[in-house]
C-alpha positions in Angstrom: -8.0 -24.6 28.6 -8.6 -22.4 25.5 -6.0 -22.0 22.9 -5.0 -18.5 21.8 -5.7 -18.1 18.0 -2.6 -17.8 15.8 -1.8 -14.3 14.8 -2.5 -13.4 11.2 -0.4 -11.4 8.8 -3.0 -8.5 9.4 -2.3 -8.8 13.2 1.5 -8.4 12.7 1.0 -5.5 10.2 -1.2 -3.7 12.7 1.4 -4.1 15.4 4.1 -2.8 13.1 2.0 0.3 12.1 1.0 1.0 15.7 4.6 1.0 16.8 5.7 3.1 13.8 2.9 5.7 14.6 4.1 5.9 18.2 7.8 5.7 17.8 9.5 8.0 15.1 12.9 6.2 15.6 11.2 2.8 14.8 9.4 4.3 11.9 12.7 5.5 10.4 14.2 2.0 11.0 11.2 0.3 9.4 11.8 2.4 6.3 15.6 1.9 6.2 15.9 -1.7 7.5 12.5 -3.3 7.3 13.8 -6.9 7.8 15.6 -5.9 11.0 12.7 -3.7 12.3 10.1 -6.5 11.7 12.3 -9.1 13.5 12.8 -6.6 16.4 9.1 -6.1 16.9 7.6 -9.5 16.1 10.5 -11.9 16.5 9.9 -13.2 12.9 12.8 -13.6 10.6 11.8 -12.7 7.1 13.7 -14.9 4.5 16.2 -13.1 2.4 14.3 -14.3 -0.7 11.5 -12.0 0.2 11.8 -8.4 -0.8 10.1 -5.9 1.6 9.1 -2.4 0.5 7.8 0.0 3.1 5.7 2.8 1.8 4.4 5.6 3.9 1.2 7.3 2.9 0.8 11.0 2.9 -2.4 13.2 2.8 -1.9 13.4 -1.0 -0.8 9.7 -1.7 -2.6 6.5 -0.6 -1.8 2.9 -1.5 -3.9 -0.1 -2.2 -2.0 -3.4 -1.8 -3.4 -6.5 -3.5 -1.8 -9.4 -1.6 -0.9 -12.7 -3.2 -3.8 -15.1 -3.3 -2.2 -17.9 -1.1 -5.3 -20.1 -1.6 -5.1 -20.0 -5.3 -1.3 -20.6 -5.3 -1.9 -23.6 -2.9 -4.6 -25.1 -5.2 -2.4 -24.6 -8.3 0.6 -26.3 -6.7 -1.6 -29.1 -5.4 -3.1 -29.7 -8.9 0.4 -29.7 -10.4 1.4 -32.3 -7.9 -1.6 -34.6 -8.8 -3.3 -34.0 -5.4 -6.7 -33.2 -6.8 -8.9 -30.1 -7.0 -10.1 -28.6 -3.7 -13.3 -26.7 -3.1 -13.9 -23.8 -0.7 -14.1 -26.0 2.4 -11.2 -28.2 1.6 -13.2 -31.1 0.1 -11.9 -32.8 -3.0 -14.0 -32.1 -6.0 
């Protein structure tokens, strides 16, 4: 039996965008209550400690989002805890 790969953040974002494009009511809810709209569509509860800002592009305005480098954060936290320095493939350097 093959396992289904875990959904990525990009998968969830694509799902939210697709629904917002096809459902104006959902799009309005996503802008006014992103936490509730995300949970409704994906079943994921976003922690209150995370702020969510929904931006809608227009023909005159585009956005480029630079996400947090989660690998870099994990390495920094690992080093701070004395766990060593990891290379690209997880091997300890």
